[in-house]
C-alpha positions in Angstrom: -14.7 -2.1 -32.2 -14.4 -5.4 -30.3 -17.7 -7.2 -30.3 -16.7 -10.3 -28.4 -17.6 -11.3 -24.8 -16.4 -8.9 -22.0 -13.7 -10.4 -19.8 -14.7 -10.3 -16.1 -11.8 -9.0 -14.0 -12.3 -9.3 -10.2 -10.2 -6.8 -8.3 -9.9 -7.7 -4.6 -9.7 -5.1 -1.8 -9.9 -5.7 2.0 -9.8 -2.1 3.3 -10.5 1.5 2.4 -6.7 2.0 2.0 -6.6 -0.9 -0.5 -9.5 0.7 -2.4 -7.6 4.0 -2.7 -4.4 2.1 -3.8 -6.3 0.1 -6.5 -8.5 2.9 -7.8 -6.1 3.8 -10.7 -6.7 0.3 -12.1 -10.4 1.2 -12.7 -9.3 4.4 -14.4 -7.2 2.4 -16.8 -9.7 -0.4 -17.4 -12.1 2.2 -18.6 -9.9 2.6 -21.7 -10.8 -1.0 -22.7 -14.6 -0.5 -22.0 -15.5 -2.9 -24.8 -13.2 -5.7 -23.6 -13.1 -5.7 -19.8 -15.8 -5.8 -17.1 -13.9 -4.8 -13.9 -15.6 -6.0 -10.7 -14.6 -4.7 -7.3 -14.8 -7.4 -4.6 -14.6 -6.1 -1.1 -13.9 -8.8 1.5 -15.2 -6.9 4.5 -18.5 -5.5 5.6 -20.3 -2.5 3.9 -19.2 0.9 5.0 -21.1 3.2 7.3 -22.7 6.4 6.0 -19.8 8.8 6.7 -17.2 6.4 5.2 -19.4 5.8 2.2 -19.7 9.5 1.6 -15.9 10.0 2.0 -14.9 7.2 -0.3 -17.5 7.5 -3.0 -18.5 11.1 -3.0 -15.4 13.0 -1.9 -12.7 10.7 -3.4 -15.0 9.3 -6.2 -13.8 5.7 -5.7 -15.7 3.0 -7.4 -18.3 1.2 -5.3 -17.8 -2.5 -4.5 -20.0 -4.8 -6.6 -19.9 -7.4 -3.8 -19.2 -7.4 -0.1 -18.1 -10.8 1.4 -18.9 -9.5 5.0 -15.8 -11.2 6.5 -14.5 -9.7 9.7 -10.7 -9.4 10.2 -9.6 -11.8 12.9 -6.8 -14.4 13.4 -5.0 -15.1 10.1 -6.4 -18.7 9.7 -9.9 -17.5 10.5 -9.8 -14.6 8.1 -8.2 -16.6 5.3 -10.6 -19.5 5.7 -13.7 -17.3 5.8 -12.6 -15.3 2.7 -11.8 -18.6 0.9 -15.3 -19.9 1.6 -17.2 -16.7 0.6 -15.1 -15.8 -2.4 -15.4 -19.4 -3.7 -19.2 -19.1 -3.7 -19.0 -15.7 -5.4 -16.6 -17.0 -8.1 -19.1 -19.9 -8.8 -21.8 -17.3 -9.3 -20.0 -14.9 -11.7 -17.3 -17.1 -13.3 -14.5 -14.5 -13.6 -11.7 -14.7 -16.2 -9.0 -13.2 -13.9 -8.7 -12.4 -10.2 -6.3 -9.5 -9.2 -4.9 -9.4 -5.7 -2.4 -7.0 -4.2 0.1 -7.4 -1.4 0.1 -10.1 1.2 -3.1 -9.7 3.3 -5.0 -12.7 4.6 -7.9 -11.6 2.3 -5.6 -11.6 -0.8 -4.4 -15.1 0.1 -7.9 -16.4 0.6 -9.2 -15.1 -2.7 -6.1 -16.3 -4.5 -6.5 -19.8 -3.2 -10.2 -19.9 -4.1 -9.5 -18.7 -7.6 -6.6 -21.0 -8.2 -8.5 -24.1 -7.1 -11.2 -23.3 -9.6 -8.7 -22.8 -12.4 -9.2 -19.0 -12.5 -5.9 -17.2 -13.3 -4.6 -15.0 -10.5 -2.6 -11.8 -11.1 -0.5 -10.6 -8.2 0.4 -6.9 -7.9 3.5 -6.3 -5.7 4.7 -9.8 -6.5 8.2 -10.8 -5.5 8.5 -8.5 -2.5 10.5 -10.2 0.2 11.4 -9.0 3.7 15.0 -10.2 4.5 15.1 -12.5 7.5 11.4 -12.1 8.1 8.7 -14.8 8.6 5.8 -12.5 9.3 2.3 -13.4 8.3 2.3 -10.9 5.5 5.6 -12.2 4.0 4.4 -15.8 4.2 1.2 -14.8 2.4 3.1 -13.0 -0.4 5.2 -16.2 -1.0 2.1 -18.4 -1.1 0.2 -16.1 -3.4 3.2 -16.0 -5.8 3.2 -19.8 -5.7 -0.3 -20.0 -7.3 -0.3 -16.9 -9.5 -0.3 -16.8 -13.3 0.8 -13.1 -13.7 3.4 -11.4 -11.6 3.5 -7.6 -11.6 6.7 -6.4 -9.8 7.5 -3.0 -8.4 11.2 -2.8 -8.5 14.5 -4.5 -9.5 14.8 -6.5 -6.3 11.3 -7.9 -6.6 11.9 -8.7 -10.2 15.1 -10.6 -9.3 13.3 -12.5 -6.5 10.5 -13.6 -8.8 12.8 -15.0 -11.4 15.1 -16.6 -8.8 12.1 -18.4 -7.3 11.5 -20.1 -10.7 8.6 -18.0 -12.0 8.2 -17.8 -15.8 10.0 -14.7 -17.2 7.3 -14.4 -19.8 4.7 -14.0 -17.0 6.7 -11.5 -15.0 6.3 -7.8 -15.7 8.3 -5.0 -14.2 5.5 -2.4 -14.1 6.4 -0.1 -11.2 4.5 0.8 -8.1 0.8 1.4 -8.2 1.1 3.2 -4.8 2.7 6.1 -6.8 -0.2 6.2 -9.2 -2.6 6.6 -6.3 -0.4 9.2 -4.6 -0.3 11.3 -7.7 -4.0 10.8 -8.3 -4.9 12.2 -4.9 -2.3 15.0 -4.6 -4.8 17.5 -6.0 -7.2 16.5 -3.2 -4.4 17.1 -0.7 -3.8 20.6 -2.1 -7.2 21.5 -0.7 -6.5 20.4 2.8 -6.4 23.0 5.5 -5.2 20.7 8.3 -1.6 22.0 8.3 -2.9 25.5 9.0 -5.1 24.3 11.8 -2.2 22.5 13.4 0.1 25.5 13.0 2.6 23.7 10.9 5.2 25.3 8.7 6.4 23.5 5.6 9.7 21.6 6.3 9.4 22.8 9.9 8.2 19.5 11.4 8.7 15.8 11.4 6.0 13.1 11.1 5.7 9.9 13.1 3.4 6.9 12.4 3.3 3.5 14.1 0.8 0.7 13.5 2.6 -2.6 13.1 1.9 -5.0 15.9 5.6 -5.9 16.3 6.0 -2.4 17.6 2.6 -1.7 19.2 2.6 -4.9 21.3 6.1 -4.5 22.7 6.8 -2.1 25.6 10.5 -1.9 24.7 9.8 -1.0 21.1 7.1 1.5 22.0 9.2 3.2 24.6 12.2 3.4 22.3 10.2 5.0 19.5 8.2 7.4 21.6 11.1 8.5 23.8 13.1 9.2 20.6 10.3 11.2 19.1 10.1 13.2 22.4 13.8 14.0 22.3 13.5 15.0 18.6 10.6 17.2 19.4 12.9 19.4 21.5 14.5 20.5 18.3 11.6 20.3 15.8 7.9 19.7 16.3 6.8 16.1 15.7 3.3 15.3 14.3 2.4 11.8 15.8 -0.3 10.2 13.5 -1.9 8.2 16.3 -4.9 6.0 15.6 -7.2 5.1 18.4 -5.9 1.5 18.8 -2.3 2.8 19.1 -3.3 5.5 21.6 -5.1 2.8 23.8 -2.0 0.7 23.7 0.2 3.6 24.7 -2.0 4.2 27.7 -2.0 0.6 28.6 1.8 0.6 28.7 1.9 3.7 30.8 3.7 5.8 28.2 1.1 8.5 27.7 3.2 11.0 29.7 5.4 11.4 26.6 2.4 12.7 24.7 1.7 15.6 27.1 4.4 17.7 25.6 2.9 20.3 23.2 5.8 19.9 20.8 4.6 16.3 20.2 1.4 17.0 18.2 -0.9 14.0 18.4 -3.3 13.8 15.5 -5.7 11.1 14.2 -5.6 11.5 10.4 -8.3 9.3 8.9 -8.5 11.0 5.5 -5.9 10.2 2.9 -5.7 13.7 1.4 -5.1 15.2 4.8 -2.4 12.7 5.5 -0.7 13.3 2.2 -0.8 17.1 2.8 1.0 16.7 6.1 3.4 14.1 4.9 4.4 15.9 1.7 5.6 19.0 3.6 7.4 17.3 6.5 11.1 17.6 6.9 11.3 13.9 7.4 9.2 10.9 8.4 9.5 8.2 11.1 7.4 5.1 10.4 6.9 1.4 10.3 4.5 1.8 7.3 5.5 0.4 3.9 3.3 3.0 2.2 5.1 5.9 3.9 8.5 4.4 2.9 7.3 4.5 -0.7 5.7 7.9 -0.5 8.7 9.5 1.3 11.0 8.4 -1.6 8.7 9.8 -4.1 8.4 13.1 -2.2 12.2 13.2 -1.8 12.1 13.5 2.0 14.2 11.3 4.4 12.4 8.4 6.0 13.5 6.5 9.1 12.0 3.1 9.1 11.2 1.9 12.7 11.7 -1.8 11.8 14.7 -4.0 11.6 14.0 -4.9 7.9 11.7 -4.0 5.1 10.2 -5.5 2.0 10.6 -2.1 0.3 14.3 -2.6 -0.2 14.3 -0.2 -3.2 13.5 2.7 -0.9 16.7 2.0 1.0 19.0 1.2 -1.9 17.7 3.7 -4.3 15.4 6.1 -2.3 15.5 8.2 0.8 14.9 5.4 3.4 17.1 4.3 6.3 16.3 1.3 8.6 16.8 2.4 12.2 14.6 -0.1 14.0 12.7 0.8 17.2 16.0 1.9 18.9 16.0 5.3 20.5 19.7 6.1 20.0 19.7 5.1 16.4 16.5 7.0 15.6 17.8 10.2 17.3 21.3 9.9 15.8 19.9 9.6 12.3 17.4 12.5 12.9 20.4 14.6 14.0 22.0 14.0 10.6 18.9 15.2 8.8 18.7 18.3 11.0 22.4 19.0 10.3 21.7 18.5 6.5 24.2 15.6 6.4 21.7 12.9 5.5 22.1 10.9 2.3 20.3 11.9 -0.9 18.1 9.5 -2.7 16.2 9.2 -6.0 12.9 7.6 -7.1 13.2 3.9 -8.2 12.6 3.0 -11.9 9.0 3.1 -13.1 7.7 4.8 -9.9 6.2 7.4 -12.3 2.4 7.1 -11.9 1.9 4.8 -14.9 2.0 1.4 -13.2 -1.7 0.8 -13.5 -1.6 1.6 -17.2 1.2 -0.9 -17.7 -0.7 -3.5 -15.7 -3.9 -3.1 -17.7 -2.1 -3.1 -21.0 -0.4 -6.4 -20.1 -3.7 -8.0 -19.2 -5.3 -6.8 -22.4 -2.6 -8.6 -24.4 -2.5 -11.6 -22.2 -6.3 -12.5 -22.2 -7.6 -14.1 -25.4 -10.1 -12.3 -27.6 -12.9 -14.2 -29.2 -12.4 -12.4 -32.5 -9.9 -10.0 -34.0 -10.2 -6.6 -32.4 -10.3 -3.5 -34.6 -10.3 -0.9 -31.8 -6.9 0.7 -31.3 -6.0 2.0 -27.9 -3.2 4.5 -27.4 -0.7 3.0 -24.9 2.6 3.9 -23.5 5.6 1.6 -23.9 6.4 -0.7 -21.0 9.3 -3.0 -20.3 8.3 -6.6 -19.9 
């Protein structure tokens, strides 16, 4: 058994959704209990009682070791605050590696703080690029990749992007999509959900709609195009509109709430991931601007209409079940008609989207970090392609 010093691995999360996505990492780090000390750093404020119970008692997620208490605000404000607070925390604990995922302002802030202190950064979802897009998230992804030491890529396109941008091939690892690990981990929880029965839904007898990106929710034209299309589609098949409070308030502000009065357009606020998975899994198709839903739809094998003009998840379009339709009513309804007529394309699941991404990531890190002495403990691992 390894008797050297434990390596401190800081895993950064900035939301409950992030914690759910990253939880498979902690399951895999436990296999190297005598080599790693995984530390969950949450950049926001502590959770309330109900959310604490849901996350840690119902879903059994690990509890954060440290809260930075940074409130999400303007990109520069959030990034700067996270940089300051994470810098202080890194001085306190001296981590050996910092893991960030995606392109949030919190991920960028912690990555910058770590890199400036000479702490290696590992970027999960490295190399994802949104063609023709200069959104805050896409800018953040590029900046994080510019200061990372390890690049964990999800698909062939991201792998090519990383190498084309000059990253070291020996530091770039095609591991698959950790979102799929999380999906498969929580499917048993979804099987216990009774929400579909409460909403009167029949498997494959409804569509699901979700909007959250500000490019859509702050534009009257985009909102109207999407919601009017959903209303027309609901004349042929019920549509479950997953509508968060902020989105509903913006719909009211734009004077579009009349579309939501039709009983065939079922408005639901699904705050629990297992409930959402249960509804999503049995939908005939999904309409969304969410990257997560684009991934999950391809894994479930259901058509996905992406309500954006581009996507970083290009593998879901080229290999999976996704089609980019934008926020345009005619294109949304025309593509939905193809699905209802059983004339939509078929798609598969991209390579390594198999539920073992977290295992591959942790195995790479175990080989990459130095050991103070020769280890004698052998860990059973699956082969991965580096």
